[in-house]
N, C-alpha and C positions, 0 to 999 in steps of 0.2 A: 357269814360261817354257814355251814349245814345246819338246816333246822332235820335232828334228828331225835328219834330217842337215847339212840347207842350212835353218834355217827363213827365214833373211833372205833367202833369193834366193825361196823360194816365196812367202811372203807380199808380198813386194814387187810380184813378177808380177799375184798375186791383185788389190793393187790397183789396179794398171797396167789389168789388164783392166776393172777398175770404172771408172776413171777415162774410159778409151776407149770403152766402150759401154752407160754410161749414159742413158738418153733420147737416142738419136740423131735425129736431126732432118736431113736430106738430107746424110747423111754426116758430122754433126758434133754431133758429143756434149755434153749440157749443161756438162759440166767443160771442156770444150777450149774453148767460150766463156768459160767463169769465168777460162783460165788465160791468156787471149787479152786479156780486160781488164788482167788483173793485169798483164802486160806494159806494155799501153796506159796503165796509168793508175799503174806505177810502186809499188803498193800493199807489193810483196812478199809477201802472206796471202792463202791458199787456206780457204774456210771449206767444210767436206765435213758435208753436211747426214746425220746417221746414219739417216736413216727412208728417205733412198734407198741407203746400203749394203744396208738390212734388205730394203728390194722386189727388191733385185738378188741379192746373197746372204746367206742367211738365217746359214750359217756363218760367212763372213768378218762380219758384223758382232756375233754372240756371242763370235768370239775377241778382239773390239777390245775390246767391251765388259768380258771376264775381264780383258786383260791391256793396258790403256792405254800402259801406261809403255812397254811393249817394242812393241808394234804400232803405236802414233803414228810415232816416228823412221821405221817403216817406207814407213808413207802417206807423209811427208813427203820420202823418199829417191824413192819413185817419182812423185811429183809433179814433184819436181826435176827426176827427169831428162826429163820432158816438158817442161819448160821450155826445160830446154837444151840440147833438139835443136833441127836447124837449122830445122825447120818454124815455131817457136816465136820461137828467144832472138832478138832483136833488139841487132847489133852494138854499138851507141850504151853497153847497158849493161854494167857491169864484172861479169865473171863471178864471180870470189873475192866482189864484196861483195854480191851478188845470193846468192850461197850461203850466202855468214853471215848473209844477214839473212833470208830467207827461211823462214816459219813457215807450219802447216799446223795448221789448229783443228779441231776438231770440237763439233758441239751437234745439237739437236735429235732427242732419242731418240723414238720413237714414242708414243701417249700412253699405251698399253695396259705400257707399259715404266718409265712415271713413278713415283717411290716417293713415297711421306706422309715427312714429315719426322722423326716421332714411330716410323716403323718401320724406319727404319736399323738393320741389325745390323751387329756384328763380321764378320759375312760375306762385307759390302759395303766392308770396307778395301781399298784399293789398287784399287776396280773402277771405273766407270765410274756414272754416276745422274746421274738428272735431277729436281728438284724445284721444286715451287712455290710461291710466297709473296711477301709483302711487304717492300719495304728500308724498314727502320727506319731504321738508321744507316749512315752513310756514312765511315768515318773521312777526314784529309787523308793525300795522295801523302806516303813513307816512303822513305828509300834502303831498301834491303837487299842487303845485301853479298855475291855470288855467292862471290868469289875474292876472299884477301885476302893482301897481302905486307907480309912484317916485314923489316926490314933490324935485323941488330947495330949497334948504337952503338959498338961498343967497334971491329970491323976491317971491319965496312961489307957483310957477306955478307947477300944476300938468300933467302928462303925463299918459295915460294910454297905456302901452305895452303886447300882448296877444301873450298867449305860441304859439310858432312856433317849428314842430318837435322836442317837448319836450323840448325848451329852451328857456330862453328867453332873450333879448338882451337889456342889460342899455345902457341907453341914455349917449354918452361921452358930452354931453356939454346942457344947456336948450337952447328949445326955443322960451322962454322971455326974457331973460338977456344977453343969447350968452356967458354965462360964464362958462368953461372948469370946470369936475370933482365938478359940484355942486348937482349934483342931487342923491338921497339917497331914501333909500324903504320907501313907506307909507304905513304899515301894514293894517290901517283902512280900507282902501277901496282898499285893494288886495282881490284877490275873491281866497279861499285855497277848495280841495277836498281833500276827503279821499282816499286813497291809498293803497295795500297791497300787493305785488310780494311772490307766490308761486313757489315752482320748483317741475315739475311734471319728471318722469321715465316712461318710457318704458314698458311694461307687459314684464315680463320674454318670454312669448310664442315668442313673438316676437324681442328675441335678437338672431341675429345668433351665429354659431358655434364657441369659438371662440373669442368673441369682448366682451366689457365691453357696459354695458345698456347706453344708452343717457339719457339727460335730456333737459328739454326748460323752461325757466321763462314763467310765464303766470298773467299778471296785473289783477288784482281785483280790482273793483269800486262798487259804490251805494250799491245794495242790495247783491253784492255778497260776500263783507265782512263778513271774519269769518263764512262766510258758510261751509269751512272744515278746517280737521287738519291733519298731519302729519298720513300718513298709509291708508287713504280714496283710496279707490279704483275708479276713477270717469271719466267722459268724459269730457271734455273741448270743447265748441263753440266757435269760435272765429276768429278776423282777424288777419292774419299771418301780421306782418310788421318786419320793418329792422330800427332798430335806428343808425341816425346819430351822430356819435360822432366826436368830432372836436380837433383837437390840434394845437400847436403854433406852426408855421414854423417859418425858417430865417426869419429875416426882420421885423418881428412882423406882418408877412400875416398868414392866418387862411389856412389851407390846412384839407381835409376831408381825411378819414380813406379810403384805399380801399378794406377793408376787413370791414365787417357790421355786426355786434351781432343781432342777431332777435329775437323776443321773441312775444307771443299771448295775443293779444290784449281781455280779454274775453267776450262772450256777455249772457254766460248760460252756467251751469254746472251741470251735473247729476250724482249720485251717480250710480254706478253700480247695478243693481236689484239684483246680488249675495252680495251685500255688505250691506242690509239695516242696514242701523241705529238704533241701541238702544235709541237715543230721548242724547244722551248726549252732544251736539252741536244744537245751533238752526237751526231750517229747515227753509234753503234757497234754496233748491235744486229748481230746472226752474222744472222738470218732475213734481213736484206734484201740481204748481199752474196752469195747461192746464188741473184738473181734477176736474169736478164738484160734489158739494152736495151728486146727486145723486149717481156718479160714486163709491165716497168714500164708502155711506152709502150700497153700493150693496156689496164689496169689507169686509165690516162687517158682512154682513150678511150671506155670504159665509162662513167666517171665524166660526162665532159664531154655524152654522148649523154643521160645520165639527168639532168643540168640542164637538158635543152632540152626538155624534157617540160612541156605545157602543166598540164600537173594534177600536179606533183615534189610539192608543198607539200600535197595531199590525202593521196598515195602515202606521205611521211613520216608524215604524220597516223594513218593508216592501221598502219604497220609499227611505231610503237613503241608498246609497251604493249600489244599486242594481246590479251592477257587480260582489260584493261581496258575494260569497254564505255562508250561516248562519252565523254564532256568534254571533246571534240575543241577545243576555248578554249583548255583546261588543255595539254594535250597540244602545241598551237602553242606556246605559252607555254615550254614544256618544250623544244623546239625551235631557239624561240627561244636561248635559255641555252645549249644547245649547240652551236650554231652561233657565238654571240658575235657583237660588235658590233666593228664596221668604222670607229675613228675615225682612222684612218691608209693611207687610200689611195694617198698618193704615195708611198710609202715601205713596198713588200709584205716589204721582207728583213726589215723589224723584229721582222713575226709570228713567221718563223722566227730569234727572235733567240737568239744562242747565251748563255743566263746565267749567272752564277758559279752555284757548289751551292746549291740550294734550302737555305733556312736558316742561309745562311754570310752573316758580320755584316756590312754595309753602314752606312758612314756617314750619320746623319740630317744631311738639309740644314739649313743653318743656320739659314734661313727656308724656309717653305711661302707660296706667294703664293696670293691667294684663288681657289678655283673660282669658277666662275659659281652653283654649288648652295649656295656658302657666302655668298655675297652678297646686300646686305636685296633684298628683293623691289623696293623703291621706285625703285631706282639700275636696275632692267631692267623698267620698267613700260611702256615705251614697245616697241613693234614696231618700230622702229631699231634698237635697244637688243639686241633680241630677236635680229634678224637679224645684228647684229653677231656676236651669238655661235654662231649657225649657221653663220657664212662658216666658221669653222675645220676646218670639215667638208668642205667642196666646192671650199674654193683650195688649190690645190697648194704645198707648202711644199719647197723642197730640203732643208733642216736638220731637219726635224720628226723627233725621236725618238716609238719607241712610246709610247702613250698619250698623248700632249702634244699641246696645240693652240696654233697659232703667231696670237700678237696682230700689229698692226700696227707697236706699236709696240717689237716685239722679246720682251717680255714670254712666259712659258708658262705656259700654263694648264694644271694637270695632273688628268688626268681617267682613268675607266676604261673600260674594253672588256667586262669581264664584267658579266653581267644576272643580278641577285638575285631569287630568287622565291621568293614567300611563299606557300603554300597551309594556308587557317584552313577548317574546318568539320565537320561534324556526324563523330557514329563510323560506320565501315564507309562512307565515300566514296571508299574506296581510294589515299588520300592516302600511307601506308606504304608501300602496291604500287607506287606511280608513283615515289617514293623512290628504291626498292632497283633498279628497272630501270634509271633515270640513272646512279646508283652503278656497274651492272653494264658502260654504254652510254660515259660518261666518258673522254675519256683518261686522265685521273688524280682519283684526289679519295679522299677517306674517307667514311666511315659511322659516325655517331654519334646517340646520344639525349640530349635536352637535359636529362634527371635524372640521368643518370650523365657528365656532362660538368662540369668544372672551368674556372674562367680557368687553370687551369695546365694541365690538357689538352689547352686551346686555342690557347694561345700556344709555350709552350717551359718547362722545368724543368730544373733545374741536377742533374747527377750528374759522379760520378767516371768518368774514365775509366778501362777495368780493365788497359789496358797502360799508360799511362802516370801512372796515378793523380792526374791533375788536374783540375782542377773542368772540366768542360764544359757545354753547351748544347745537348739535344737539344729534335727538331721535336715540335711538338702538333701535331693534326689541322689546323689553319688553314694552317698553313707545311707542312706533309706537300701539303696540296692545291694547292699554286703551281702556277699554269698549268692546274688542274683545277676540279672540282665540289665542295664540302663538305657532305656533305646530313646534317640536324639534323632527326630526327624528335623528335616531343614536344618541341616547342619552345617550348611556354609552360608546361613544367615546370623549364625551367632558370632557376639560382638570377639575380638581380638583378646579383651581381658579373660572372659570367660573361656575360651578356646585354652589360654595358657593356665586353668586350672586344673586340663585334663592331663597334663605333663607328669604332673608327678604320681595321681593317681592310676594315670593306665601301665603305668611302667613298677612305681614303688609298691602298689597297693595302700597309699595312705593320702588324707590329706592332713596338712602342718596350718592350725589355725592361732591366732593372736590377736586379740579382739577383746577391750574392756575388760583387760585384767586379765582373758581367759587365756593359756598357754596350752597347748595339747595339742594332740596327733590323733586322727582319728582314724580309724579302718576304714578303706573301700576298696574289700576284696570282689569287684564288679567287674563283667565284661561290659564293652561299651558296642552297645550298635548304634550308627550313625548312619543315616541318609544323606543325602546332598545331591545336588544340580551342577553340572557345568558351570564354569566362570559366567558364560551367554547362554543359560539357560539350557541349551543344547549343543552337542558336540560338537565343535568347530574342526573340522577335518582338516583345515590349511594351518593348523598349530600341534602343536607338537602335545604329549600327555600331560605333561607335569604342566603346560600354560593353561587346558582345560580343567585340569581339577584345580588347578590355583588354592593349593596348602600347602601349609610350610613343610620341607620335608621332614623337620624332626618331628613334625605329630604323625606324619605317611608312616616312617619307619615303627612305630608302635602300634600300627593296625596288623594283627598278623593278615587277614584276607582281605584285599581290595578288588571290588568286585564292578566292571564295568558294564553297564547294562546300555546295549543302544536300541533304539528302534531307528532299522533300517528297512525299507522297503520293498517288499521280496512276496509274492503274490500267492503263492502257496504257503507261505508260514501265514499271511496275512488272513487268507482263507482257514486254516485250521484255530486260528488267535478268535475268529468272529465266530464260530460255529461255536466256540467253549462258551462264549461270554453270552451267546444267546441262549445257549442250554442251560446258564444258570438261573433264565427267568423263567423257565419253563419247569410247570408243575407235574412230576409225574402222575397219569391216571389210581395209579394204584393207593396213593396215601391215603386218599379219603374214602379208599374201603377199607384199607386198614385200618384208620382210627375208629371207623363205626365198627370195624368187627371185633375192635379192640372193645368200643365198649360194651357190644353186645355180652362178650363174655365175660365183664367184670360185673353187667347186670346180673348173670344168671346163676355168677358163684355164689354156694350158698353159705350160707352163715353159722360159723363153729364154733362151740364155746373153746374148742382146742387148735390152735393152729399150728399146720403141720406144713413141713417143706420136704424135697424129694432125698433123698440121700445123698451123701457128698460123694462129687466124682472119683473117679479111680484116677492114677495119674497117668494109665496111657491113654485115655478120654479126655483129658486136658492139655497132653500134649498131642493129640490128634486135632484137637481144634484150634489149638496153637498155629500148629504147622499150614492148617487150612484156610485161614483169615485172608480176606483177599485187599483189606484196608484197614488199617487201623485209625480207634477215637481218638480224640483229645485227650480224654482220661487213660486209655489203654498209653498211650505215646509218652503222659506225665510220671505214670506209675514204672517204663522201662525204662525211663530216663534214671529216676528217682532208684530204680534196683542197680542200673549198669555204676551209678556213681558211687556208692555205697557199699560195691560188691568186686568191681574190675579195677584193679590197676596193673595193666600192662608192662612188659619190661621191654624193652628195646634190644632185640637180638646183635649179634657181631655182625649178621650177613646186611642187618638194615641200618645198623650205622656206617658201613662200609658204602652203603645206597645212600644215605644222607648227605654223607662226606664230599662223595664224586659227583651226587648233583649239586651242593650248595658250591662248590669250586668251578665247576660249568655255570653256576648263574652269574658267580663274580665277573667271569669273562666276557661273557655274553650282554651285561646288563652293567656296564660302567661306566656308560657315559652321562654328561651332565645332563643332558637333553631327556633323556628318559630316569623312572622309576629307581635309582640303585639300590645295588642287593648288601645290606650291611649283616654282620653277624646275626640283629635281632631276626634276619629273616630264617637263620639255622635254628633259633629259638623254636620260629614258631613254624616250621618243619616237622620239629621233635612234638609240639604240641597238637597238631593236627595228625600226624603221624598213630600217635598214642591216642586221640579222640575218635582217629577209625577205625582202633582195635578195639577199643571200647565200644562201639556200637556194635559189635561182633561177639562181645562180651569173653574174649580172648583174653588169652593171659600174658601172652607174648605179642610185638608189633613185628608184623612178617616183614619179608621186602614188597608184597603188593601192595601191602599200609605204606609203606617210604616211596613206594614208586607214585600212586595214590595223592598222596600230599603234596608231593613237587608238582605232578599234573595240574592238581587246585589250584596252588597258588601260581602256576605259570598262567593258566587259564585263565585266573580268574580280571587279570589285567591288558587280558589278548595280549599279553607280551609276544607270543608266538607271531603275531603280524607287524610289531613295531619295527621300523626300518632303522639305521644307525644314527639318524638324523631325530629320532624319537618321533618321528609320524607314523600313524597307523595305517595300514594298508585297509581298505574301507572293504574292498572287494575279497580279499582272503579273510576278513571276518564272515561275511554275508554266506561265502562258502562255507564255511564254518569248518576250514582248516587250521588245525590245531598242531604241533610239536608234539609227540606226547615223549616221553623222557624213555630211553632204553634202559633194561633190568643190567644192573653190573652184575 
């Protein structure tokens, strides 16, 4: 505790000064704006960024970190005094109710103050900490008793017992009538609160060699409930606590265990900026709560201006995986996967669908209707029937749900929006490197290896809950990647049984489980990005494409894009590759000077009580900056993808529909040999998904003919189909000369 004559007055004044003077623009501080939003939205919650506090007053920040239980109430009182002042308070709000419901939460410690999970020590108990990790388990919401009322069954006397050290001691006798064992729980006057426990596992980069990952329990209350799901990469800020479990010793005396379990009492949660969500869960993350409307609008203006650039697709290709030279078609396919298809243009709100917990059981449908991809090819042999399938992508329907197409007879055809990509190629063609980059930039997802993955690890496994000792179902990699991308390296090394599991997940977007008396269907709305080597490690020119790939046709048909990466010796290209690789190990001479000048500027910065920032940029300045940028950072790519997925839902035009129909028919005629990868109706679905994804990259409201032609060229060139003869053998000279057939426009 802080030893001072009047510590509460001094600390409250310091916090009030911080709220009044941090980042003042036109006489109004940042937290003045946030408090005004609290009044207008009736949210009753203020979220304070600790990074702001450290920038304003280092001593105040350190005191808050060391004594959070004492200091956070002072921060709340300071904020409450501002809110209840005549300048802020709305007469329509009940003061007493607001005073009782208002909360003040802290989050966002600076990066240099983050701690690794395995580095936490006893000295950190009762201090504020921030850790980063992966959510691997989310418990159901349970009632936590904060204050318990006991009533005597003999005389009716009621006594109130408050919680202490997460325990409530039951009275042994009544204080009024002095009778023993007569006190019973009185639910009506007891006070309960919601409580949820999640399990956070440390990041893979923080695990030393030869050790297994560690995890810690995090307790969520209040606005943090239902804020995360398994698979989220998050930053947790909270108070590190030790629980005091008690056990009964000899002679009925109670003894305290010497080994205490620890947990984190969360005060704020942030999703990692590299794992921006898709709106699948309710947005209750603290980082968004400290953004004003002007900041959000500034970010939206930037993204809209970026989408208007005529070279936006080329800019994205240049910005994704910049360390990998070439492979522009592969990068374009990976971008299509990140942006995703948009098969529901008439109902944009479904993309931001607030789903249940990922991995929660849902009732399987009694009967699943046949999708166009499951129907026999003979039923869709005519162009009119194919056009009828495409109509559902171009005609709006007011009752269509996410990922569904509406037929004229009222039946719903189940479809998927996710694009599956398979990379097959020779060693040293940067397959794994591109997988890891997509894993870092993907909204959410898991990275796994085929040789180390089992069917149970991909789907779900049964274990016992540590609290209730009941059998529960824990999510596997595919379920934890729901709404994101599951990256599978060494796909050819995966066992046949584990590979069979992918059939249902890749097309039906669900996984059926029947284990230990638990029968359910888990959601697995995830895109699959797999990398594999040919059958004999390198591509054999004497064998057909199918013989080199050595994967079943039922699995290959579920991939929208199959890229064949070949390492063909060619002098000029090899020199370009070598120069690019060597340049990655060169340190620009200006970097050290930039760091030194940056440090000098920081040292010369004067200390002011009032922290101010420049005036907000105008719309024209933001648009000019977006149009002049040469390469996008990983964070900018993530934000642009998030904006496109939430706001852009292209419709397929009639001209584009005719282009896709004619292209599909020609593909069926050219590639119908048993020795080549056959074209099925699933490829028509793939063309639609890829074309809508290309239109979404440009923030276009409709799919143009150019998008349709580009999607056909991408699907054709991915497998080098233009260089495959009638026997299914690839003409390597034609591939080396990069000769491809571009479909003509219709």
